[in-house]
N, C-alpha and C positions, 0 to 999 in steps of 0.2 A: 503494499500500500504506499510505505513512504518513498520508494522509488517512483511509483507511478504520481505521487503528487508533486515530488521533487523535479520530475521531468516537464511536468506542466507548470512549473514555479508558482505553485501553490503552497503558501507559509502558514499554517494552521496555528492559531493561538488557543483554539476551545474545539472540544467535540462532545458531541451529545448523540445516544443511540437512541432511535425511536422505532420501535419493532426490530428490524434486521436491517434498517438503514443507519448509516453513519452520517449525521449532521455535522459537517465541517465550516468552522467558521474562520475566514480568511478575510483578503479584500473584499471578497463576496461570501455569500452562503451558499455551500454546494451540498449536495446528497450523494454520497459514495455507496453504491450496492454491488454484490457479488454479480459478476456477469453471468446472466442467465441464457446466453446466447440465443437471443431471440431478434439478432439483426435482420432476419430475412423478414420477420413480422413489421418491424417498424417499417423496411423499405416497402412491403406490401401496402401498409396503411398511407404512407406518403403517396404511392401510387393511385390509390382510389380516392385521394382528396379528402381522407377523414382526418380533421384537425384537432379532435378532441383527446389528445394524449401528449404526453410528455416522453421525448425521446432522449437518450445519451448526447451530451455534448462531446465527451472523449470517452475512450474505452481502451482497455488492452486485453489481454487473454483471461484476467481475473477479475477485472473491476469495470462497473461503468459509472460514469460520472454525469451527475444530472443538475441543472440550475435549481436552487430551492424556491419553492412556490410558498409565499403567506397564503393560507387559507381565508379567501374573504366572503366564504359562502354564507348565504343567509342562515336561518334556523335550520334545524336537522330535518324537519319535514319537506321543506322545500327544497333542501339538498338532496333528500333522496328522491323526490319527484324527478328533480333534474338528472341525477344518476340513472334512473330507469328510462328515462326518455333518450339520454345518450345512447345506452345500452340498446336500446331498440333500433337507433340509428345504424349503430356498429353493427349489429346482425343484419339488419337490412341491406347495408353497403356490401356486406360480405357473403351473402345468402346464395346458395346453390341448391337446386333441386337435385334429389336422390331418390332412388327406390329401395324399399326395404324387402328383401326377399323372405321366403316363406320360412326358410331355415333360422334366419334371425329373428323373425317373429316368434315361432316356436321356442327359440332359445330364451328369449325374453320373459316368455309366458312360463316357461319350465323354472327359471330362476325365481321368478315372482311366487309362483305357487309354494315352491320348496321354502322360500323364506317365510310366506305367512304361516305354512304348516307347522314349520320349526316354533314359530313365534306362539302359535297357537298350543302347543305342547308344553311350551316352555311356561306360559302363563297358566296354563292349566295346573302344571306341578306346582308352580309358585302359589296359586290359590289353596291349594291341597295342603301345602307346608304351613303357610300361615293360619289356616284354620285349624291347626294342632295346636296352636299357642293357648294357654291356659287363661292369660291376662293379655288383652290387644293393647300394645302401644299405639300411640296417635297415629303414627303412619301406617301401621297394620289396619286398623280400625278405618282410615281413610280408603285406603287401597281396596279392602274387602267391599265397603260401601259403595265403591265405583267401578268393580271389577267388570261389571256388566258392559261398561263402555267400551272396554277392550276388545271383548268379544263381539260387539256390534261392529267395532272398526275393522276387525279382520275380517268379518263377513263382507263389509263394505269393500275391502280391498279385494276380495275373491270377486265380488260383483264386477269391478272396474277392470280387472284381469280380462273378465269375459267380454266387457265391452270393447276393450282395447282389440283383442282378438278378432271380435267380429268386425270391427271397423277397419283392421288390417287386411283383412280378406277381400274388402269391399273396395278399400283406397290403400296402397301401399306407398304414396307419396310423402315424403317429408323434407326437410331443408337441412342443410350444415351451413353453419357460418363459423367466423372466427369468434370464439368465445373466450372471456376471461379465465373461465375456470375457478375462479375465487373471487366473489364480487363483494367488496367491502368499501363502506362509506370513507375510510380512513385513506382508501387508496384512488380518490375522487376529490381532486382539488380544483376550484374554479372551473368547474365543467371539463375538465380534463381527466382522464385515466393515467395513472402514474405507476399502475403495475400489470406488467404482461409476463411475469415469471411463469405462471401457469397457463398461458393460454394456448389454444391448440384450435384445430378445424373440427367440429363436432356439432350435434343437435344444439340450437341455442336453448333447448329446453334445460340443457344442464345447468346453465347459468341460473336460469328462473327456479330450479330445484334448490340450488346452493342460496340464491337470494331469499326464498322462502324460509329455509329451515334456519336461517342466520337472523332475520328479520320479521317473522310472522308475528311476534309478540310485541315488536316495538312500533309497528307503524301500521296504518290503516291498507292492509295489502290488497283488500278490493280495489281501492283507489289506483294503488301502484299497478295493479294488473290491467286497470282499464286505460292508464297512460302508456303500457307497454304496448298493448293490442292496438291503440290508435295509431301507432306508427310502424308496427310489424305484426303481418296477419299470421294466425295461427290456423292450421286446418284442424279438423275434429281429431284427427289421429294424433297429431302432436299434444292437443289439449289433454286427451285422455291419457297418453303416456306421463303428462306432467301430473295430471290428478292421481294417477296410480302410484309414481314414485313418492310424492308427498303423503299418501295415505298410508302406506306400510311403515308401521310402528318400528320405533328403537326399540332394544331390549333394556329394560331397567333393572338394576341391582341394588341389594341393600347391603350397607355396611353397618359398623358398628354405633356410626353417631344417628340417634334417634332424630335429631332436628333435620339434618340434611336428607335423611331419607322422607321425612315430611315433606320438605321443600321439593323433592325429585317426583314424589307421586303427584302432588299439586301440577308440577310442571308437566308431568306426562298427560294428566287429564286436560290441562288447558290445551295442550298441544292438539288432543283428540276433538274437542269440542270447536277449537277454532279452525282446524282444518276441515272438518265435517260442514260447518257453515260454509266456507269458503267454496270448497268442493259443490255441494248440492246448489249453492245459489249460481254458481255457474255452468251447471249441468242439469239442466232441467229434464233430462230423459230420466234421470234416475227419480226425481219426484213424481214424474207423470207415471211411471212403473209401478211405483209403491201405492199412489192413488188408485190406480187399476186394480191392483191386487186386493186393496181395501174394499173396493165396490164390490167384488166376487164373493166376500167372506160374508 
């Protein structure tokens, strides 16, 4: 690092780490990061006239050097709306249609069903174990009182697997774009993305999945999703894949700390509730089918 800075005649008088970036105070303020070998990405973005990103001003085999940007963004809600809008533009400008072959569809369905079945068995066993308790700790009581939500969610995920498979048989078209791979507000300054370390060409749904799981509880994701779709059209297959991926639960495990366990149970139930509302409100097919079933009974 020192040789790199010396060659550029940069004489630091102060350093500060922010995440994995080194802030260097010299005649100017710079940001030094590990070379992530994304030169082709930066060149590609230049070529398509996408201006909402920061590229290195200097580099060697080990380092990227960037100019430091002071964040003058408005409040966090406005910043997140701007982030989603710019993200949708990035996906739109780099989008290319692909065909999802039947073998890949079957692979996705098989992996999803395997995971759902595993979680179903895991949560059944967990419930049985907790029911053996003589005295229920607060987190045990909260979990058992709400465990039906977990089973409902797993059934819901199975239903989405079927919807995805049926749609893929009718329409196997999807799009691939340049995705960030890890979407974080910290890496979005003054309407510019500052980190392409995890970027690759893949379905833009993966950025949405990452964004949802990171911020579903912090922002009005219904609104963010509307902002995204106002700039970038998703077909039914892509939407169903998004809904399916965020519907599948993560595995909760309990430690010795009762307070942390209670927080984790509330977090899981909150994720289930919010995600169900989000998906159902965006997927009227599910509501209609349920209404039809109720009328038959």
